[in-house]
N, C-alpha and C positions, 0 to 999 in steps of 0.2 A: 859503323855500327854494322853486327850482321843481322840475318833474316829473322832469328827468331827474338832477336831485342825490337826490331821495327814489327814485328807482330803482336806480340807481346805492350808495345805504351799504343799501338793503332788498336787494339781489343779495348783496353784502358780506356783512350782519347771517346772512344765509339761507346762505352759504358757512358762516358761522362755525356756526352753529346743527347743519349738518350734521356738521361735523368731530368737536363735542362727542357728538355720538346717536350717531356711528362709534366714536367714544371707546368710548361705553356698555354698545352692543351689541357693540363683541368682546369688553371685557375682561369684560362677564356673561359669554358662547357660550364665551369660551375657558376660564373659571374652573368652566362646567359641564361642559367635556368636547369642546365643538366642535373639529374640528382644522381647521388655515391652510386656505383654497385649496388650497397644494402637496402635502395629504396629511397633511401632521406634526399630531401632538399636542404642542402648548407643555408644557414639562414643571411640571407643578403644584405647589402646598404648600397648595390648601385646596381640598378638594371639594363643595360645596354639591349639596343634591340636587334642585335647583330652579332655572331664573332668579333667580325670585323671591329666593331665596334669596341667590342670587350678586350683586344687586344690594344686596340689604339689608347683605352682607358692607364692601361696599364702602362705603357710605353710613355703616354702623357707627352711632352717637350720633345722627347729623346726622339733618338733613330732606331735607338731599339733599346729594349731593359733585359739588364745584366743578370739570365735567369742564374749565373754562375758565384754570384754572391747572394750565397742564402740569408745573409742580414736583410740586404734588397726586400727577397720574396718575403720572409717571415711580415717584414712594415708592410708587404703589398697586403698581404693576405689580413693583416687583421685591420685595415683600411676599407677592408672588402666584405669582411666576414667576420661573422659574429664571435666570439674568441677566435678568430683566426683558423676554426674550425671548416672542413675536415682538416685542414694542414697543421694545426696544431692540436696537440702538444708534440705529433709527430718530427717536426721539423725541430724541436728545440730537444730534442732528446736529442738527437743525433750531432747539435750544431759544431762541436767542437770535431768530429768526424767529416761532416761536411767543409771544415776550413781544410783540413789535411788534405781531403780529396780534391779541393781548387788549387792547392799549393803544387798536388802532384798533378792536376790539368796543365796548371802555368808552366810546369817545368817539362809536361809534353808537346807545348804549342810552340815552346818557343827557351833558349837557355839563354840566360844569361847571368852577370856576377849577383845578381840580385834574386832570377829563379833558382839559382845554385847554391846561395845560402839560406834561403828560402827551406830547399828540399833537404839540406845537411842539417836545420835546425828541425825540420819535420822527423829523420831518420834517427838524431839524439834523443826526440822524445819517443819514439815508438820505442828503438833499441838500446835506449837507454846509456847510451855510448857512445863518443864520437865518432862519426862514421865520417873523416873530411874526402870531398873526391869523388862522392858517392853519385853512382846515377839513379834515373827512376826507374830502371829497367830489375836493376839489384835489390831495390826495396819492393816494388811490383812482387817481385818472386821469392821474395825471401816468406819465411816461418813467422806471422804474427804473433808478437808473444804474447801481445793481447787478446785474442781470438782463444776461446776454450777448445775450438774445433783443431787447433792446430795450423788454421787453413794460411796462406798466404796471404799479404797483405791486400793483395786484386782481389782474392775472394772473399776477405773480408768485406772490402771498400762494397765489392759489388753486392753484397747478402743485406747490408747496411742501406743501399739505395733501393734495392730489391724491396723490401720490408717495410720501408718507408713510400714506397708507392703502394706497394700494396694496403696498407696502412688507410692512407689518403683517398684511395679509389672506394675502398668500402666504405668508408667514412665511421 
C-alpha cells in the first residue's frame, strides 16, 4: 500500500473516530443536562449526577459501548430521550449510510475474508456492478454515483456525518 492509500484510509478512519467521539460526548452531555446549541434541553428519562455516571449508564455492564453500531446508538437514545430527540430523526434518516460507513470502517481496521466480502457487496450496491477484489482506497476515492454534487465516496460520507452531527448538536 503506498502513502496516498494509507493517508486516505487513515483520514477516513479518523473521520469515523470523530463521529464516534461526537456521539459519545453528545449522548453523555445531553444526559447530564447540557442544552443543544440552539438552547433547548432534550427531554430525558434519566438524570445521571456526572458525565462519568452518564457514560457508565450507557456502557451498562459492558467494558465499552459500541458507538460504531448505529442500531445500538438508536436504541440507547430512544431509551434515554423522548422520541430519541435530538438524535432522531437524523440517525434514522442516514441509517443505511451509517451501515455502509461502518462496513468501510471495518475494512480500514482489519481485512479478512468477511470484511472483504462485505466491502465487495458495498461496492456493488454503490456502483451497481460487481467489483471483485476492490480495496477501500478505490471505493473512497471513486465518484459516488449517489452524490448529486459528484463527490467521492469519502467526501459524501464526510458530508453526511457532518450534517447529522450539526443537526443533532443544534437540536
